[in-house]
mmCIF file of the N, C-alpha and C atoms, coordinates in Angstrom:
data_MODEL
# 
_entry.id   MODEL 
# 
loop_
_atom_site.group_PDB 
_atom_site.id 
_atom_site.type_symbol 
_atom_site.label_atom_id 
_atom_site.label_alt_id 
_atom_site.label_comp_id 
_atom_site.label_asym_id 
_atom_site.label_entity_id 
_atom_site.label_seq_id 
_atom_site.pdbx_PDB_ins_code 
_atom_site.Cartn_x 
_atom_site.Cartn_y 
_atom_site.Cartn_z 
_atom_site.occupancy 
_atom_site.B_iso_or_equiv 
_atom_site.pdbx_formal_charge 
_atom_site.auth_seq_id 
_atom_site.auth_comp_id 
_atom_site.auth_asym_id 
_atom_site.auth_atom_id 
_atom_site.pdbx_PDB_model_num 
ATOM 1   N N  . MET A 1 1  ? -42.522 31.456 47.854 1.00 0.00 ? 1  MET A N  1 
ATOM 2   C CA . MET A 1 1  ? -42.312 30.060 48.155 1.00 0.00 ? 1  MET A CA 1 
ATOM 3   C C  . MET A 1 1  ? -41.442 29.909 49.404 1.00 0.00 ? 1  MET A C  1 
ATOM 4   N N  . THR A 1 2  ? -40.482 30.772 49.589 1.00 0.00 ? 2  THR A N  1 
ATOM 5   C CA . THR A 1 2  ? -39.606 30.707 50.750 1.00 0.00 ? 2  THR A CA 1 
ATOM 6   C C  . THR A 1 2  ? -40.385 30.981 52.034 1.00 0.00 ? 2  THR A C  1 
ATOM 7   N N  . GLU A 1 3  ? -41.374 31.871 51.948 1.00 0.00 ? 3  GLU A N  1 
ATOM 8   C CA . GLU A 1 3  ? -42.173 32.191 53.126 1.00 0.00 ? 3  GLU A CA 1 
ATOM 9   C C  . GLU A 1 3  ? -42.949 30.974 53.606 1.00 0.00 ? 3  GLU A C  1 
ATOM 10  N N  . ASN A 1 4  ? -43.492 30.194 52.688 1.00 0.00 ? 4  ASN A N  1 
ATOM 11  C CA . ASN A 1 4  ? -44.245 28.995 53.056 1.00 0.00 ? 4  ASN A CA 1 
ATOM 12  C C  . ASN A 1 4  ? -43.359 27.974 53.740 1.00 0.00 ? 4  ASN A C  1 
ATOM 13  N N  . GLU A 1 5  ? -42.129 27.828 53.261 1.00 0.00 ? 5  GLU A N  1 
ATOM 14  C CA . GLU A 1 5  ? -41.214 26.872 53.878 1.00 0.00 ? 5  GLU A CA 1 
ATOM 15  C C  . GLU A 1 5  ? -40.888 27.288 55.307 1.00 0.00 ? 5  GLU A C  1 
ATOM 16  N N  . GLY A 1 6  ? -40.694 28.571 55.538 1.00 0.00 ? 6  GLY A N  1 
ATOM 17  C CA . GLY A 1 6  ? -40.424 29.072 56.883 1.00 0.00 ? 6  GLY A CA 1 
ATOM 18  C C  . GLY A 1 6  ? -41.598 28.845 57.817 1.00 0.00 ? 6  GLY A C  1 
ATOM 19  N N  . GLU A 1 7  ? -42.810 29.042 57.309 1.00 0.00 ? 7  GLU A N  1 
ATOM 20  C CA . GLU A 1 7  ? -44.004 28.825 58.121 1.00 0.00 ? 7  GLU A CA 1 
ATOM 21  C C  . GLU A 1 7  ? -44.159 27.347 58.467 1.00 0.00 ? 7  GLU A C  1 
ATOM 22  N N  . ASP A 1 8  ? -43.903 26.457 57.511 1.00 0.00 ? 8  ASP A N  1 
ATOM 23  C CA . ASP A 1 8  ? -44.002 25.022 57.772 1.00 0.00 ? 8  ASP A CA 1 
ATOM 24  C C  . ASP A 1 8  ? -42.978 24.595 58.817 1.00 0.00 ? 8  ASP A C  1 
ATOM 25  N N  . GLU A 1 9  ? -41.766 25.135 58.732 1.00 0.00 ? 9  GLU A N  1 
ATOM 26  C CA . GLU A 1 9  ? -40.722 24.795 59.690 1.00 0.00 ? 9  GLU A CA 1 
ATOM 27  C C  . GLU A 1 9  ? -41.099 25.281 61.084 1.00 0.00 ? 9  GLU A C  1 
ATOM 28  N N  . LYS A 1 10 ? -41.684 26.465 61.167 1.00 0.00 ? 10 LYS A N  1 
ATOM 29  C CA . LYS A 1 10 ? -42.100 27.022 62.446 1.00 0.00 ? 10 LYS A CA 1 
ATOM 30  C C  . LYS A 1 10 ? -43.206 26.177 63.070 1.00 0.00 ? 10 LYS A C  1 
ATOM 31  N N  . LYS A 1 11 ? -44.182 25.750 62.267 1.00 0.00 ? 11 LYS A N  1 
ATOM 32  C CA . LYS A 1 11 ? -45.269 24.904 62.765 1.00 0.00 ? 11 LYS A CA 1 
ATOM 33  C C  . LYS A 1 11 ? -44.719 23.577 63.268 1.00 0.00 ? 11 LYS A C  1 
ATOM 34  N N  . SER A 1 12 ? -43.771 23.005 62.541 1.00 0.00 ? 12 SER A N  1 
ATOM 35  C CA . SER A 1 12 ? -43.174 21.735 62.938 1.00 0.00 ? 12 SER A CA 1 
ATOM 36  C C  . SER A 1 12 ? -42.436 21.877 64.260 1.00 0.00 ? 12 SER A C  1 
ATOM 37  N N  . ASN A 1 13 ? -41.711 22.968 64.433 1.00 0.00 ? 13 ASN A N  1 
ATOM 38  C CA . ASN A 1 13 ? -40.970 23.209 65.657 1.00 0.00 ? 13 ASN A CA 1 
ATOM 39  C C  . ASN A 1 13 ? -41.909 23.299 66.853 1.00 0.00 ? 13 ASN A C  1 
ATOM 40  N N  . VAL A 1 14 ? -43.000 24.017 66.708 1.00 0.00 ? 14 VAL A N  1 
ATOM 41  C CA . VAL A 1 14 ? -43.986 24.146 67.791 1.00 0.00 ? 14 VAL A CA 1 
ATOM 42  C C  . VAL A 1 14 ? -44.608 22.788 68.093 1.00 0.00 ? 14 VAL A C  1 
ATOM 43  N N  . LYS A 1 15 ? -44.914 22.034 67.060 1.00 0.00 ? 15 LYS A N  1 
ATOM 44  C CA . LYS A 1 15 ? -45.522 20.712 67.239 1.00 0.00 ? 15 LYS A CA 1 
ATOM 45  C C  . LYS A 1 15 ? -44.591 19.786 68.011 1.00 0.00 ? 15 LYS A C  1 
ATOM 46  N N  . ASP A 1 16 ? -43.293 19.810 67.695 1.00 0.00 ? 16 ASP A N  1 
ATOM 47  C CA . ASP A 1 16 ? -42.335 18.965 68.395 1.00 0.00 ? 16 ASP A CA 1 
ATOM 48  C C  . ASP A 1 16 ? -42.228 19.346 69.863 1.00 0.00 ? 16 ASP A C  1 
ATOM 49  N N  . ARG A 1 17 ? -42.215 20.636 70.146 1.00 0.00 ? 17 ARG A N  1 
ATOM 50  C CA . ARG A 1 17 ? -42.118 21.084 71.535 1.00 0.00 ? 17 ARG A CA 1 
ATOM 51  C C  . ARG A 1 17 ? -43.362 20.691 72.333 1.00 0.00 ? 17 ARG A C  1 
ATOM 52  N N  . ILE A 1 18 ? -44.519 20.804 71.715 1.00 0.00 ? 18 ILE A N  1 
ATOM 53  C CA . ILE A 1 18 ? -45.756 20.440 72.392 1.00 0.00 ? 18 ILE A CA 1 
ATOM 54  C C  . ILE A 1 18 ? -45.792 18.940 72.658 1.00 0.00 ? 18 ILE A C  1 
ATOM 55  N N  . SER A 1 19 ? -45.299 18.139 71.716 1.00 0.00 ? 19 SER A N  1 
ATOM 56  C CA . SER A 1 19 ? -45.341 16.689 71.916 1.00 0.00 ? 19 SER A CA 1 
ATOM 57  C C  . SER A 1 19 ? -44.436 16.269 73.074 1.00 0.00 ? 19 SER A C  1 
ATOM 58  N N  . GLY A 1 20 ? -43.274 16.909 73.231 1.00 0.00 ? 20 GLY A N  1 
ATOM 59  C CA . GLY A 1 20 ? -42.406 16.605 74.363 1.00 0.00 ? 20 GLY A CA 1 
ATOM 60  C C  . GLY A 1 20 ? -43.044 16.992 75.678 1.00 0.00 ? 20 GLY A C  1 
ATOM 61  N N  . LEU A 1 21 ? -43.658 18.173 75.699 1.00 0.00 ? 21 LEU A N  1 
ATOM 62  C CA . LEU A 1 21 ? -44.333 18.640 76.904 1.00 0.00 ? 21 LEU A CA 1 
ATOM 63  C C  . LEU A 1 21 ? -45.526 17.738 77.224 1.00 0.00 ? 21 LEU A C  1 
ATOM 64  N N  . GLY A 1 22 ? -46.276 17.367 76.205 1.00 0.00 ? 22 GLY A N  1 
ATOM 65  C CA . GLY A 1 22 ? -47.422 16.480 76.400 1.00 0.00 ? 22 GLY A CA 1 
ATOM 66  C C  . GLY A 1 22 ? -47.014 15.136 76.975 1.00 0.00 ? 22 GLY A C  1 
ATOM 67  N N  . GLN A 1 23 ? -45.888 14.616 76.491 1.00 0.00 ? 23 GLN A N  1 
ATOM 68  C CA . GLN A 1 23 ? -45.421 13.333 76.999 1.00 0.00 ? 23 GLN A CA 1 
ATOM 69  C C  . GLN A 1 23 ? -45.018 13.447 78.469 1.00 0.00 ? 23 GLN A C  1 
ATOM 70  N N  . LYS A 1 24 ? -44.422 14.568 78.851 1.00 0.00 ? 24 LYS A N  1 
ATOM 71  C CA . LYS A 1 24 ? -44.058 14.760 80.255 1.00 0.00 ? 24 LYS A CA 1 
ATOM 72  C C  . LYS A 1 24 ? -45.303 14.863 81.132 1.00 0.00 ? 24 LYS A C  1 
ATOM 73  N N  . ILE A 1 25 ? -46.314 15.575 80.660 1.00 0.00 ? 25 ILE A N  1 
ATOM 74  C CA . ILE A 1 25 ? -47.556 15.728 81.439 1.00 0.00 ? 25 ILE A CA 1 
ATOM 75  C C  . ILE A 1 25 ? -48.251 14.385 81.615 1.00 0.00 ? 25 ILE A C  1 
ATOM 76  N N  . ILE A 1 26 ? -48.369 13.644 80.536 1.00 0.00 ? 26 ILE A N  1 
ATOM 77  C CA . ILE A 1 26 ? -49.007 12.326 80.620 1.00 0.00 ? 26 ILE A CA 1 
ATOM 78  C C  . ILE A 1 26 ? -48.209 11.406 81.530 1.00 0.00 ? 26 ILE A C  1 
ATOM 79  N N  . GLY A 1 27 ? -46.893 11.497 81.461 1.00 0.00 ? 27 GLY A N  1 
ATOM 80  C CA . GLY A 1 27 ? -46.044 10.687 82.333 1.00 0.00 ? 27 GLY A CA 1 
ATOM 81  C C  . GLY A 1 27 ? -46.273 11.003 83.797 1.00 0.00 ? 27 GLY A C  1 
ATOM 82  N N  . GLU A 1 28 ? -46.404 12.288 84.119 1.00 0.00 ? 28 GLU A N  1 
ATOM 83  C CA . GLU A 1 28 ? -46.666 12.678 85.507 1.00 0.00 ? 28 GLU A CA 1 
ATOM 84  C C  . GLU A 1 28 ? -48.005 12.130 85.985 1.00 0.00 ? 28 GLU A C  1 
ATOM 85  N N  . ILE A 1 29 ? -49.014 12.236 85.142 1.00 0.00 ? 29 ILE A N  1 
ATOM 86  C CA . ILE A 1 29 ? -50.341 11.719 85.501 1.00 0.00 ? 29 ILE A CA 1 
ATOM 87  C C  . ILE A 1 29 ? -50.287 10.212 85.706 1.00 0.00 ? 29 ILE A C  1 
ATOM 88  N N  . GLU A 1 30 ? -49.605 9.533  84.791 1.00 0.00 ? 30 GLU A N  1 
ATOM 89  C CA . GLU A 1 30 ? -49.489 8.076  84.878 1.00 0.00 ? 30 GLU A CA 1 
ATOM 90  C C  . GLU A 1 30 ? -48.736 7.666  86.140 1.00 0.00 ? 30 GLU A C  1 
ATOM 91  N N  . SER A 1 31 ? -47.697 8.405  86.458 1.00 0.00 ? 31 SER A N  1 
ATOM 92  C CA . SER A 1 31 ? -46.924 8.111  87.665 1.00 0.00 ? 31 SER A CA 1 
ATOM 93  C C  . SER A 1 31 ? -47.771 8.280  88.920 1.00 0.00 ? 31 SER A C  1 
ATOM 94  N N  . LEU A 1 32 ? -48.542 9.357  88.982 1.00 0.00 ? 32 LEU A N  1 
ATOM 95  C CA . LEU A 1 32 ? -49.420 9.574  90.130 1.00 0.00 ? 32 LEU A CA 1 
ATOM 96  C C  . LEU A 1 32 ? -50.502 8.503  90.218 1.00 0.00 ? 32 LEU A C  1 
ATOM 97  N N  . ALA A 1 33 ? -51.033 8.104  89.071 1.00 0.00 ? 33 ALA A N  1 
ATOM 98  C CA . ALA A 1 33 ? -52.049 7.043  89.072 1.00 0.00 ? 33 ALA A CA 1 
ATOM 99  C C  . ALA A 1 33 ? -51.455 5.737  89.585 1.00 0.00 ? 33 ALA A C  1 
ATOM 100 N N  . GLY A 1 34 ? -50.211 5.481  89.237 1.00 0.00 ? 34 GLY A N  1 
ATOM 101 C CA . GLY A 1 34 ? -49.544 4.280  89.745 1.00 0.00 ? 34 GLY A CA 1 
ATOM 102 C C  . GLY A 1 34 ? -49.378 4.304  91.247 1.00 0.00 ? 34 GLY A C  1 
ATOM 103 N N  . VAL A 1 35 ? -49.087 5.478  91.798 1.00 0.00 ? 35 VAL A N  1 
ATOM 104 C CA . VAL A 1 35 ? -48.947 5.608  93.248 1.00 0.00 ? 35 VAL A CA 1 
ATOM 105 C C  . VAL A 1 35 ? -50.294 5.403  93.923 1.00 0.00 ? 35 VAL A C  1 
ATOM 106 N N  . VAL A 1 36 ? -51.334 6.050  93.389 1.00 0.00 ? 36 VAL A N  1 
ATOM 107 C CA . VAL A 1 36 ? -52.665 5.966  93.990 1.00 0.00 ? 36 VAL A CA 1 
ATOM 108 C C  . VAL A 1 36 ? -53.202 4.538  93.933 1.00 0.00 ? 36 VAL A C  1 
ATOM 109 N N  . ASN A 1 37 ? -52.979 3.869  92.821 1.00 0.00 ? 37 ASN A N  1 
ATOM 110 C CA . ASN A 1 37 ? -53.503 2.509  92.646 1.00 0.00 ? 37 ASN A CA 1 
ATOM 111 C C  . ASN A 1 37 ? -52.546 1.426  93.123 1.00 0.00 ? 37 ASN A C  1 
ATOM 112 N N  . ALA A 1 38 ? -51.429 1.823  93.695 1.00 0.00 ? 38 ALA A N  1 
ATOM 113 C CA . ALA A 1 38 ? -50.410 0.888  94.176 1.00 0.00 ? 38 ALA A CA 1 
ATOM 114 C C  . ALA A 1 38 ? -49.959 -0.044 93.053 1.00 0.00 ? 38 ALA A C  1 
ATOM 115 N N  . ASP A 1 39 ? -49.746 0.530  91.874 1.00 0.00 ? 39 ASP A N  1 
ATOM 116 C CA . ASP A 1 39 ? -49.306 -0.231 90.711 1.00 0.00 ? 39 ASP A CA 1 
ATOM 117 C C  . ASP A 1 39 ? -47.906 0.249  90.332 1.00 0.00 ? 39 ASP A C  1 
ATOM 118 N N  . PRO A 1 40 ? -46.873 -0.496 90.758 1.00 0.00 ? 40 PRO A N  1 
ATOM 119 C CA . PRO A 1 40 ? -45.506 -0.044 90.479 1.00 0.00 ? 40 PRO A CA 1 
ATOM 120 C C  . PRO A 1 40 ? -45.162 -0.016 88.987 1.00 0.00 ? 40 PRO A C  1 
ATOM 121 N N  . LEU A 1 41 ? -45.801 -0.864 88.203 1.00 0.00 ? 41 LEU A N  1 
ATOM 122 C CA . LEU A 1 41 ? -45.541 -0.875 86.760 1.00 0.00 ? 41 LEU A CA 1 
ATOM 123 C C  . LEU A 1 41 ? -46.035 0.421  86.109 1.00 0.00 ? 41 LEU A C  1 
ATOM 124 N N  . ALA A 1 42 ? -47.223 0.863  86.468 1.00 0.00 ? 42 ALA A N  1 
ATOM 125 C CA . ALA A 1 42 ? -47.756 2.115  85.926 1.00 0.00 ? 42 ALA A CA 1 
ATOM 126 C C  . ALA A 1 42 ? -46.920 3.304  86.393 1.00 0.00 ? 42 ALA A C  1 
ATOM 127 N N  . GLN A 1 43 ? -46.476 3.258  87.633 1.00 0.00 ? 43 GLN A N  1 
ATOM 128 C CA . GLN A 1 43 ? -45.639 4.331  88.156 1.00 0.00 ? 43 GLN A CA 1 
ATOM 129 C C  . GLN A 1 43 ? -44.311 4.400  87.400 1.00 0.00 ? 43 GLN A C  1 
ATOM 130 N N  . ALA A 1 44 ? -43.701 3.257  87.157 1.00 0.00 ? 44 ALA A N  1 
ATOM 131 C CA . ALA A 1 44 ? -42.435 3.215  86.423 1.00 0.00 ? 44 ALA A CA 1 
ATOM 132 C C  . ALA A 1 44 ? -42.610 3.683  84.981 1.00 0.00 ? 44 ALA A C  1 
ATOM 133 N N  . GLU A 1 45 ? -43.707 3.303  84.364 1.00 0.00 ? 45 GLU A N  1 
ATOM 134 C CA . GLU A 1 45 ? -43.972 3.742  82.996 1.00 0.00 ? 45 GLU A CA 1 
ATOM 135 C C  . GLU A 1 45 ? -44.164 5.255  82.934 1.00 0.00 ? 45 GLU A C  1 
ATOM 136 N N  . GLY A 1 46 ? -44.818 5.814  83.931 1.00 0.00 ? 46 GLY A N  1 
ATOM 137 C CA . GLY A 1 46 ? -44.994 7.254  84.003 1.00 0.00 ? 46 GLY A CA 1 
ATOM 138 C C  . GLY A 1 46 ? -43.663 7.970  84.150 1.00 0.00 ? 46 GLY A C  1 
ATOM 139 N N  . GLU A 1 47 ? -42.806 7.459  85.009 1.00 0.00 ? 47 GLU A N  1 
ATOM 140 C CA . GLU A 1 47 ? -41.482 8.056  85.190 1.00 0.00 ? 47 GLU A CA 1 
ATOM 141 C C  . GLU A 1 47 ? -40.669 7.978  83.904 1.00 0.00 ? 47 GLU A C  1 
ATOM 142 N N  . PHE A 1 48 ? -40.796 6.868  83.187 1.00 0.00 ? 48 PHE A N  1 
ATOM 143 C CA . PHE A 1 48 ? -40.120 6.713  81.901 1.00 0.00 ? 48 PHE A CA 1 
ATOM 144 C C  . PHE A 1 48 ? -40.595 7.766  80.909 1.00 0.00 ? 48 PHE A C  1 
ATOM 145 N N  . ASN A 1 49 ? -41.904 7.977  80.831 1.00 0.00 ? 49 ASN A N  1 
ATOM 146 C CA . ASN A 1 49 ? -42.450 8.969  79.905 1.00 0.00 ? 49 ASN A CA 1 
ATOM 147 C C  . ASN A 1 49 ? -41.987 10.384 80.245 1.00 0.00 ? 49 ASN A C  1 
ATOM 148 N N  . VAL A 1 50 ? -41.851 10.684 81.520 1.00 0.00 ? 50 VAL A N  1 
ATOM 149 C CA . VAL A 1 50 ? -41.353 11.996 81.929 1.00 0.00 ? 50 VAL A CA 1 
ATOM 150 C C  . VAL A 1 50 ? -39.912 12.172 81.442 1.00 0.00 ? 50 VAL A C  1 
ATOM 151 N N  . GLU A 1 51 ? -39.089 11.153 81.622 1.00 0.00 ? 51 GLU A N  1 
ATOM 152 C CA . GLU A 1 51 ? -37.694 11.232 81.190 1.00 0.00 ? 51 GLU A CA 1 
ATOM 153 C C  . GLU A 1 51 ? -37.586 11.366 79.675 1.00 0.00 ? 51 GLU A C  1 
ATOM 154 N N  . VAL A 1 52 ? -38.384 10.611 78.939 1.00 0.00 ? 52 VAL A N  1 
ATOM 155 C CA . VAL A 1 52 ? -38.352 10.688 77.476 1.00 0.00 ? 52 VAL A CA 1 
ATOM 156 C C  . VAL A 1 52 ? -38.814 12.065 77.006 1.00 0.00 ? 52 VAL A C  1 
ATOM 157 N N  . GLY A 1 53 ? -39.837 12.607 77.627 1.00 0.00 ? 53 GLY A N  1 
ATOM 158 C CA . GLY A 1 53 ? -40.297 13.944 77.272 1.00 0.00 ? 53 GLY A CA 1 
ATOM 159 C C  . GLY A 1 53 ? -39.228 14.992 77.513 1.00 0.00 ? 53 GLY A C  1 
ATOM 160 N N  . THR A 1 54 ? -38.496 14.861 78.616 1.00 0.00 ? 54 THR A N  1 
ATOM 161 C CA . THR A 1 54 ? -37.406 15.784 78.914 1.00 0.00 ? 54 THR A CA 1 
ATOM 162 C C  . THR A 1 54 ? -36.295 15.666 77.878 1.00 0.00 ? 54 THR A C  1 
ATOM 163 N N  . MET A 1 55 ? -35.966 14.437 77.498 1.00 0.00 ? 55 MET A N  1 
ATOM 164 C CA . MET A 1 55 ? -34.935 14.228 76.479 1.00 0.00 ? 55 MET A CA 1 
ATOM 165 C C  . MET A 1 55 ? -35.355 14.825 75.137 1.00 0.00 ? 55 MET A C  1 
ATOM 166 N N  . ARG A 1 56 ? -36.615 14.655 74.787 1.00 0.00 ? 56 ARG A N  1 
ATOM 167 C CA . ARG A 1 56 ? -37.105 15.221 73.525 1.00 0.00 ? 56 ARG A CA 1 
ATOM 168 C C  . ARG A 1 56 ? -36.976 16.735 73.522 1.00 0.00 ? 56 ARG A C  1 
ATOM 169 N N  . ASP A 1 57 ? -37.291 17.367 74.647 1.00 0.00 ? 57 ASP A N  1 
ATOM 170 C CA . ASP A 1 57 ? -37.150 18.820 74.750 1.00 0.00 ? 57 ASP A CA 1 
ATOM 171 C C  . ASP A 1 57 ? -35.690 19.238 74.595 1.00 0.00 ? 57 ASP A C  1 
ATOM 172 N N  . ASN A 1 58 ? -34.793 18.515 75.259 1.00 0.00 ? 58 ASN A N  1 
ATOM 173 C CA . ASN A 1 58 ? -33.371 18.845 75.181 1.00 0.00 ? 58 ASN A CA 1 
ATOM 174 C C  . ASN A 1 58 ? -32.831 18.680 73.764 1.00 0.00 ? 58 ASN A C  1 
ATOM 175 N N  . ILE A 1 59 ? -33.205 17.604 73.109 1.00 0.00 ? 59 ILE A N  1 
ATOM 176 C CA . ILE A 1 59 ? -32.751 17.360 71.741 1.00 0.00 ? 59 ILE A CA 1 
ATOM 177 C C  . ILE A 1 59 ? -33.278 18.438 70.805 1.00 0.00 ? 59 ILE A C  1 
ATOM 178 N N  . GLU A 1 60 ? -34.529 18.806 70.973 1.00 0.00 ? 60 GLU A N  1 
ATOM 179 C CA . GLU A 1 60 ? -35.114 19.842 70.123 1.00 0.00 ? 60 GLU A CA 1 
ATOM 180 C C  . GLU A 1 60 ? -34.385 21.169 70.302 1.00 0.00 ? 60 GLU A C  1 
ATOM 181 N N  . GLU A 1 61 ? -34.050 21.517 71.542 1.00 0.00 ? 61 GLU A N  1 
ATOM 182 C CA . GLU A 1 61 ? -33.314 22.757 71.795 1.00 0.00 ? 61 GLU A CA 1 
ATOM 183 C C  . GLU A 1 61 ? -31.932 22.715 71.147 1.00 0.00 ? 61 GLU A C  1 
ATOM 184 N N  . GLN A 1 62 ? -31.250 21.568 71.248 1.00 0.00 ? 62 GLN A N  1 
ATOM 185 C CA . GLN A 1 62 ? -29.926 21.441 70.645 1.00 0.00 ? 62 GLN A CA 1 
ATOM 186 C C  . GLN A 1 62 ? -29.994 21.542 69.127 1.00 0.00 ? 62 GLN A C  1 
ATOM 187 N N  . LEU A 1 63 ? -30.992 20.939 68.529 1.00 0.00 ? 63 LEU A N  1 
ATOM 188 C CA . LEU A 1 63 ? -31.147 21.031 67.084 1.00 0.00 ? 63 LEU A CA 1 
ATOM 189 C C  . LEU A 1 63 ? -31.430 22.461 66.650 1.00 0.00 ? 63 LEU A C  1 
ATOM 190 N N  . GLN A 1 64 ? -32.250 23.153 67.419 1.00 0.00 ? 64 GLN A N  1 
ATOM 191 C CA . GLN A 1 64 ? -32.573 24.531 67.085 1.00 0.00 ? 64 GLN A CA 1 
ATOM 192 C C  . GLN A 1 64 ? -31.335 25.420 67.213 1.00 0.00 ? 64 GLN A C  1 
ATOM 193 N N  . GLU A 1 65 ? -30.546 25.222 68.259 1.00 0.00 ? 65 GLU A N  1 
ATOM 194 C CA . GLU A 1 65 ? -29.325 26.003 68.435 1.00 0.00 ? 65 GLU A CA 1 
ATOM 195 C C  . GLU A 1 65 ? -28.344 25.728 67.297 1.00 0.00 ? 65 GLU A C  1 
ATOM 196 N N  . GLY A 1 66 ? -28.232 24.469 66.885 1.00 0.00 ? 66 GLY A N  1 
ATOM 197 C CA . GLY A 1 66 ? -27.354 24.116 65.780 1.00 0.00 ? 66 GLY A CA 1 
ATOM 198 C C  . GLY A 1 66 ? -27.802 24.749 64.478 1.00 0.00 ? 66 GLY A C  1 
ATOM 199 N N  . ALA A 1 67 ? -29.100 24.804 64.256 1.00 0.00 ? 67 ALA A N  1 
ATOM 200 C CA . ALA A 1 67 ? -29.630 25.416 63.045 1.00 0.00 ? 67 ALA A CA 1 
ATOM 201 C C  . ALA A 1 67 ? -29.382 26.925 63.052 1.00 0.00 ? 67 ALA A C  1 
ATOM 202 N N  . GLU A 1 68 ? -29.511 27.541 64.214 1.00 0.00 ? 68 GLU A N  1 
ATOM 203 C CA . GLU A 1 68 ? -29.260 28.973 64.322 1.00 0.00 ? 68 GLU A CA 1 
ATOM 204 C C  . GLU A 1 68 ? -27.797 29.310 64.076 1.00 0.00 ? 68 GLU A C  1 
ATOM 205 N N  . LYS A 1 69 ? -26.896 28.453 64.562 1.00 0.00 ? 69 LYS A N  1 
ATOM 206 C CA . LYS A 1 69 ? -25.458 28.676 64.351 1.00 0.00 ? 69 LYS A CA 1 
ATOM 207 C C  . LYS A 1 69 ? -25.091 28.525 62.885 1.00 0.00 ? 69 LYS A C  1 
ATOM 208 N N  . SER A 1 70 ? -25.701 27.543 62.217 1.00 0.00 ? 70 SER A N  1 
ATOM 209 C CA . SER A 1 70 ? -25.370 27.331 60.809 1.00 0.00 ? 70 SER A CA 1 
ATOM 210 C C  . SER A 1 70 ? -25.969 28.417 59.927 1.00 0.00 ? 70 SER A C  1 
ATOM 211 N N  . ASP A 1 71 ? -27.080 29.010 60.352 1.00 0.00 ? 71 ASP A N  1 
ATOM 212 C CA . ASP A 1 71 ? -27.697 30.097 59.587 1.00 0.00 ? 71 ASP A CA 1 
ATOM 213 C C  . ASP A 1 71 ? -26.944 31.413 59.775 1.00 0.00 ? 71 ASP A C  1 
ATOM 214 N N  . GLY A 1 72 ? -26.420 31.624 60.981 1.00 0.00 ? 72 GLY A N  1 
ATOM 215 C CA . GLY A 1 72 ? -25.819 32.920 61.302 1.00 0.00 ? 72 GLY A CA 1 
ATOM 216 C C  . GLY A 1 72 ? -24.381 32.974 61.142 1.00 0.00 ? 72 GLY A C  1 
# 
């Protein structure tokens, strides 16, 4: 039973990291589309998504480091 819990936690961790990276990629695409289409609103939204994706990555790393410290 303990092995299954570890596997679920590992899958969740990978999923969270991918979602942050995905948000940054989509933000970059959206930002470029805003530049190409001369749409400042789309460009700003893309920049926002890049920043949020970066924050999600940072928070995930901090949570993982905290979990490692409490385990060890």
